[in-house]
C-alpha positions in Angstrom: -3.3 -16.4 11.0 -5.4 -14.4 8.7 -4.8 -11.0 8.1 -7.6 -8.3 7.9 -7.4 -4.8 6.5 -10.1 -2.1 7.2 -10.7 0.1 4.7 -12.6 3.3 5.7 -13.6 5.8 3.0 -15.0 9.1 5.1 -13.3 12.3 4.3 -13.9 13.5 7.8 -11.0 13.7 10.3 -13.5 12.8 13.0 -15.5 10.0 11.3 -18.1 8.0 12.9 -17.1 5.6 10.1 -13.8 5.1 11.6 -15.1 4.6 15.2 -17.3 1.6 13.8 -14.2 0.2 11.8 -12.2 0.3 15.1 -15.0 -1.5 16.8 -14.7 -4.2 14.3 -11.1 -4.6 14.3 -10.9 -4.7 18.2 -13.5 -7.5 18.1 -11.4 -9.4 15.2 -8.2 -8.9 17.0 -9.5 -10.2 20.5 -10.5 -13.3 18.0 -7.1 -14.2 16.8 -6.8 -12.1 13.8 -4.2 -10.0 12.6 -5.6 -6.5 11.5 -4.9 -3.2 10.0 -6.6 0.1 9.3 -6.2 2.1 5.8 -8.1 5.5 6.0 -8.3 6.5 2.2 -8.4 10.0 3.5 -4.9 9.7 4.4 -3.5 8.7 1.0 -2.1 11.5 -1.0 -5.1 13.2 -2.8 -3.6 14.3 -6.1 -2.1 10.5 -6.4 -5.2 9.0 -5.6 -7.3 11.4 -8.0 -4.8 11.0 -10.9 -4.5 6.8 -10.4 -1.0 6.9 -9.7 -0.9 3.6 -8.9 3.1 3.5 -8.9 3.3 6.4 -6.0 4.8 4.9 -3.0 2.1 5.4 -0.6 -0.7 4.3 -3.1 1.1 1.3 -4.0 1.6 0.3 -0.7 -2.1 0.6 0.0 -2.9 -1.5 -3.0 -0.4 -4.2 -1.8 -2.0 -4.1 1.4 -5.1 -4.9 -0.2 -3.6 -7.7 -2.3 -1.9 -9.2 0.7 -5.1 -9.2 2.9 -7.0 -12.5 3.4 -10.3 -10.4 4.3 -11.4 -6.9 4.1 -13.7 -4.7 5.9 -15.2 -1.7 3.6 -16.7 1.0 5.6 -18.0 4.4 4.4 -20.4 7.0 5.3 -23.4 7.2 3.1 -23.4 10.6 1.2 -26.1 11.0 -1.7 -27.4 7.5 -1.1 -24.2 5.9 -2.1 -20.9 5.3 -0.9 -18.1 8.1 -0.7 -16.6 9.6 -3.8 -13.5 8.9 -1.9 -13.7 5.2 -1.7 -14.9 5.0 -5.1 -11.8 6.5 -6.3 -9.7 4.1 -4.2 -11.7 1.2 -5.3 -10.9 2.3 -9.3 -7.4 1.9 -8.8 -7.8 -1.8 -8.0 -7.4 -4.3 -10.6 -10.4 -5.8 -11.9 -10.0 -8.9 -10.0 -8.3 -7.1 -6.9 -10.7 -8.5 -4.7 -10.3 -12.1 -6.0 -10.7 -14.7 -3.6 -11.2 -12.4 -0.6 -14.2 -12.4 1.9 -15.4 -8.7 2.6 -17.6 -7.2 5.4 -19.4 -4.0 4.1 -20.3 -1.6 6.3 -22.2 1.8 6.2 -22.9 4.8 8.7 -25.6 7.4 7.9 -28.2 9.8 9.4 -31.0 7.9 8.4 -32.4 4.5 7.9 -33.7 5.8 4.5 -29.7 5.1 3.3 -29.8 1.4 4.7 -29.9 -0.3 1.3 -26.8 1.5 0.4 -24.6 -1.6 1.3 -27.0 -4.1 -1.6 -27.8 -1.7 -4.0 -24.5 0.8 -4.3 -21.4 -1.0 -2.7 -22.1 -4.7 -2.8 -22.3 -4.9 -6.8 -19.0 -2.9 -6.7 -17.3 -5.5 -4.4 -18.8 -8.6 -6.6 -17.4 -6.8 -9.6 -13.9 -6.6 -8.2 -14.0 -10.2 -7.7 -14.9 -10.7 -3.9 -15.2 -14.5 -3.4 -17.8 -13.9 -0.7 -19.7 -10.7 0.7 -20.8 -11.2 4.3 -24.2 -9.5 5.5 -23.1 -6.2 6.1 -24.3 -3.6 8.6 -25.6 0.0 8.5 -25.0 2.0 11.6 -27.0 5.0 12.5 -24.9 8.2 13.0 -26.8 8.5 16.4 -25.6 5.3 17.6 -21.9 6.2 17.7 -21.8 8.2 21.1 -18.7 10.7 21.1 -17.7 12.9 24.0 -15.0 13.4 26.6 -14.2 9.8 26.9 -13.5 7.1 24.6 -15.7 6.8 21.5 -18.3 4.3 21.9 -21.4 2.4 20.1 -25.0 2.3 21.9 -25.4 -1.3 23.2 -28.0 -2.7 20.7 -25.8 -1.1 17.8 -22.8 -2.8 19.3 -24.7 -6.1 19.4 -26.0 -6.0 15.9 -22.4 -5.0 14.7 -20.7 -8.0 16.7 -23.3 -10.2 14.8 -22.1 -9.3 11.6 -18.5 -9.5 12.6 -18.6 -13.0 14.1 -20.5 -14.1 10.9 -17.3 -12.5 8.8 -14.9 -14.2 11.4 -16.7 -17.9 10.6 -16.6 -17.3 6.8 -13.0 -16.3 7.2 -12.1 -19.4 9.1 -14.1 -21.7 6.4 -12.5 -19.9 3.6 -9.4 -21.2 1.8 -6.3 -18.8 2.2 -6.5 -16.1 -0.3 -3.4 -15.7 -2.8 -2.4 -12.4 -2.9 -3.0 -10.9 -6.3 0.0 -10.3 -8.6 -2.3 -8.4 -11.2 -1.2 -5.3 -9.5 0.2 -3.0 -12.2 1.7 0.6 -12.4 -0.5 1.7 -15.5 -3.8 3.1 -15.5 
């Protein structure tokens, strides 16, 4: 069974991006995939910013990426790009850290003016890290994430669009050869 990891790069404790990633993981779990969620904001900030790859929590996070067959990379849009928090984590990966992996990029934001963030900011970094296949990503408007007294949910039209991307990602994973965990993880910067 392919193992999938969602990596969310929001610094917020009440992140709409995490809500979207959790929807994706539930859909993938119901489709028979083993899933896990890594919130970069929960990693020790000093270790993350100092690129201390050998520290236990950072090391476990990097190993989780290496062991995953596919990744969901989700970020809010800040200043027309993905977050610095996500960038700090991606910078810790070896140059071929996504080699052989299928990746679904997701972004959330307050305006459709940022819809191209995936293609112009995030996709080039994922390709530079060696991702085998970066599927068509999705941008979800913040206003499509409904939060309140009950469970967080997505507006039906946003959920349908997101699930189409998730189903395409799942199909790409099923047709991909199984990725081999990267042995290139090092403890030096």
